[in-house]
N, C-alpha and C positions, 0 to 999 in steps of 0.2 A: 438536405442533410438528413441522415437516418436518425431514428429515435435514439439508437445507441450512441451515435456521434454527438448528438445534442446533450445526452446525459454526461458523457465524458467531458465535454466542454464545461459543463456546470461543475463537475467534480474537480477539474483542473482549477477553476476559479476559486472554489472553496479551499482547496489545498493551498493555493498561493496566498489567499487571505489569512490562512492559519500559519503561514511562515515557511511553507515548503517550496523548494525549487523543483519545477517540473522539467524532466529531461526526456528526450527521445533516444532510443537505442542508437540511432545513426550519429548522434552528436553527444554521446554520453560523457559526462564529466561529474564523477561522484564527489569531487572536491569542490563543486560549485557552492556548497553551503553545508551546514551541519545536517539538515534534513533534505534528502533528495528523493523524489518520487519518479521512478523510471517507467515510462509507458511501454507496453508490449515487450516485457522482459522475457527472454527465452528460457524455457525450462525443458526438461526431458519429456514432459507431458504435452504442453503446448504453451504459447506465450501467455504469461500472466498479464492482466490489464495494467496493473501497477505493482511494482515491487518497491518497498520503502527501505531506504538506506539511511542510517544514522552514522555519521563519522566513517563512511565507506563500508559499514557493516550492514548486510541485509537483515532486517528485523521484522518485516511484515509484508503483507500482500493485501491488495484491494481488488475484489472482483466487481467490476462495474456492470450494472444492468440498466436497461431503459427505464424511464420514469413510470411506465405503466406497470412495472413490477410492484410499485407502491411499497407498502410496509411489509409485504410478503417476501422479504429478502432472505429469510431463513431457508428457503428452498434452494438457494445457491451455496449453502454452507459446505456441502460435500465437494463442490468444485473448488472452493477456496481452500479447503483442507488439502486437496490434491496438489494445489500449487505450493502450499506451505511445506509439504513433505517432499516435493520434487527436487531433483538436482537442478540447481540454477547454474547457468553458464558462468564460468570464471569463478565459481565459489568452491572452495576446497572443503569447507565444513558442511556436513550433511545434516546438522541438527535442524529439526523443524523450526520454521519461523515462528516467532512468539506472538505477533499481533496479526489477527485475521479479521478482515472487514469485508462486508458487502455493501455496495452503495449505488444509489441512483443520484440524479442531480438534486433530489429533495430529501432523501432518507439515507441514514447510515446505520448499519447493523454491525455491532462489535461483538465478536464471538467470545471474547475473553475479558470483557469489561462492561460496566454499566453506563459509561459516559456516552453521550449521543451527539457530539459535535466534532467537526474537524479541528477546531481550536483546542478542545480538550485532548484530541489525539496528539497534536504536536507537544502539548505540555507533558503528556505521558511518555512520549518518545524522548523528550529532553531529560526526563527523570532517568529513563533507561540509559541514555548516553552517559549521565553522571555515574551510574552504576558500572558501566563498562570501563570508564576511566579509573574508577576506584579499584576494580578487580584486576586491572592491568598494572597498577602501581605496586 
């Protein structure tokens, strides 16, 4: 297994522990749960490692890196930003994604927040989901 594959396996586990459902593009079901992380989601740039959906709305992106990237994840911020502003397949709204993350199996860098765990990530996404429901009412 490559270092990148090992890191993604650990990221998957942490996302699942935090309450996310992990989906592959080949078997995509955005209704599987409130929070769905889709692996290798197509963009007009290249596939994003993970695109995060809340209540079927794309809200964030995670750029996965091998563990040897360590805490120097800020070097991947430009790549994450490119995915956040790219056109996503099947998405009509071109508003940049709100939540941007870089992660290894051990570290998480959040570009727009000071929280540092996947569990806090799902809590933040659930808050955003409530905001979405309130704005649609």
